[in-house]
C-alpha positions as CSV (number, residue, x, y, z in Angstrom):
1,X,235.8,136.0,88.5
2,X,233.6,139.0,88.5
3,X,235.0,140.0,91.7
4,X,238.5,140.2,90.3
5,X,237.1,142.1,87.2
6,X,235.8,144.8,89.6
7,X,239.1,144.9,91.4
8,X,240.8,145.5,88.1
9,X,238.5,148.4,87.3
10,X,239.0,149.8,90.7
11,X,242.8,149.8,90.5
12,X,242.6,151.2,87.0
13,X,240.3,154.1,88.2
14,X,242.5,154.7,91.4
15,X,245.6,155.0,89.2
16,X,244.0,157.3,86.8
17,X,242.8,159.6,89.8
18,X,246.4,159.6,91.1
19,X,247.9,160.7,87.9
20,X,245.4,163.2,87.4
21,X,246.1,164.6,91.0
22,X,249.8,164.4,90.2
23,X,249.2,166.4,87.1
24,X,247.0,169.1,89.0
25,X,249.7,169.4,91.8
26,X,252.3,170.0,89.1
27,X,250.2,173.1,87.9
28,X,249.7,174.5,91.3
29,X,251.8,177.3,92.4
30,X,252.4,176.1,95.9
31,X,253.0,172.3,95.3
32,X,256.2,170.8,96.3
33,X,258.1,168.3,94.3
34,X,257.6,165.8,97.2
35,X,253.7,166.1,96.9
36,X,254.1,165.3,93.1
37,X,256.3,162.4,93.7
38,X,253.8,160.9,96.2
39,X,251.0,161.2,93.8
40,X,253.1,159.5,91.2
41,X,254.3,156.8,93.5
42,X,250.6,156.0,94.5
43,X,249.9,155.7,90.8
44,X,252.8,153.4,90.2
45,X,251.8,151.2,93.2
46,X,248.3,150.9,91.7
47,X,249.9,149.6,88.7
48,X,252.0,147.1,90.5
49,X,249.1,145.6,92.5
50,X,247.1,145.6,89.4
51,X,249.8,143.5,87.5
52,X,250.3,141.3,90.7
53,X,246.4,140.5,90.7
54,X,246.6,139.6,87.1
55,X,249.3,137.2,87.7
56,X,247.3,135.6,90.8
57,X,244.3,135.4,88.6
58,X,246.3,133.3,85.9
59,X,248.6,131.2,88.0
60,X,248.7,131.2,91.9
61,X,252.0,129.2,91.9
62,X,253.7,132.0,89.8
63,X,252.3,134.6,92.0
64,X,253.8,133.0,95.1
65,X,257.2,132.6,93.2
66,X,257.3,136.2,92.1
67,X,255.8,138.1,95.1
68,X,255.8,136.0,98.1
69,X,259.4,134.3,98.2
70,X,261.9,136.1,99.9
C-alpha cells in the first residue's frame, strides 16, 4: 500500500498548495472573485478525491456504492 500512501501525501500537498494560492490571490489587488473561487474549488476537489481514495483503500464495495452508482 506504499503507492496509496504516496497518493495520499500528494493529494494533501496539492490541496495545501491550492489553499495557499487562494490566499495569495485574495491578497492580490487585481485578483477576481472567480480566480479565488477556482483555487478554493480545486482545494475542495483534492479533499474529495483524498476521501474517496481512503474509502477505496478500506472497502472497494463501499467505494462502488458511494461513488460509482448512478
